[in-house]
N, C-alpha and C positions, 0 to 999 in steps of 0.2 A: 301337878298344879299349875304349872307354867302354864302347858296347855289350855287349863280353861280361862286362866288370865288372856292369854292371845286371845283365845275366843269371846270373851266379855269386851276387850280392847277392842277388836273388828265390829263387834255388835254395835259397840256405841258409836264409834267410827262411821260406820255403813248409815246409821240414822241421821247424820248430818252431811252426808255426802250427797251426791247426784244420786237422785231417785227416778229420772225420767220424766219429770215434771217442767221442763223446757219449753213445751209448746205453748202454756196460757203466755209465758213470757213474750214470745213473740208474736202472738195477738195482740196485746196490750201494746207493743211498739208500733203496729199495724194501725190499730183504731188510733192511736197517736200522732201517726202521721197522718192517717186520713182527715181527722178535725184539725190538725194545723192548716194541711190544705184546704178544705173546706171554711175555716175560720179566716184564713189569710187571703184567697182570693174568690171562693165561690159565693159566698155567702153575701145577701143584700147591705148588711153591716160589718162588711169584711175587713182588713186593715188596711188593703188597697184603696177600698171606697170611702173609709174615713180618712186617708191622706188626701185624696182627689176631693173630699169635700171640704178640707183644712186648706189646702192652696185655694180653692173657689174663694172661699170665706175672707182669707186674706185678699183677694184680687178684688174683692167684691166691695171690702172695709178701703181700700184707698181708691176705691172709683168714688165711694159716698163722700171722702173726706175732699176731693178733687169738687164734687158738684156744691158741697156745702159751702167751700171756698167761693164759688164763682155765684151763689145764691146771696154770700154777702156781700159780694162786691156790687151784685146787681142791685140789692139794698139799699147800698149806700149811694149808689148812683141815684137812684128813685128820689131818695129824702134829703138829697142837699138841695138848695135851690140854687146855688150856684152851677151845680154839676148839671143841672136840667137845663137851665137856660143855655149853657155852653152848646148842649146836646141840641136845643131848640134851633140855636142860630146857625150850627153847621147844619143841620138838614134843611133850612130853607136856602141857605147859601148853595148848595150842592145839588139839591133836587129841585129847588124852584127858582133859582138864576136870582135871588135878591143880592143886594150889595149894601154895604155901609155907606153912610155919607160921605159924598169925597171920592166912591172906588168908581173904576170903572171896570166894567163886565165887556169882555171880548167873548161873542159867543163863536165857536169853531164848528162847522157841519162837517158831516162826514162826508168821503167823496161817494159812498153808497147812495144817498140821495139823490145826487146828480146823475149816477148812470142809470137808474132806473127810467127816467125818463127820456134817455136816448133810444 
């Protein structure tokens, strides 16, 4: 009787033990590793590409905010009559040599105009 019990017990244990089916698990790990490599680096929608696109998006948003601030400043300057008058006066004074009443303008010519004639 004991002999039969041992055989039955060995049979039960052998059913749940190692049966040599280890190779499919290795293929699963290899396939999983290949997929991670492809999804992480190689594909067009890889994790690395997504990370680069997020960095580019953040940089472009910062640039957009800067340009919008410049646009607000320019719109404020063009819509304010006092600022427009000051800009026009500065351009006339600096580029055209105009003066306010009572001012004296001294024109200083550069030396390059005199050396050309020699």
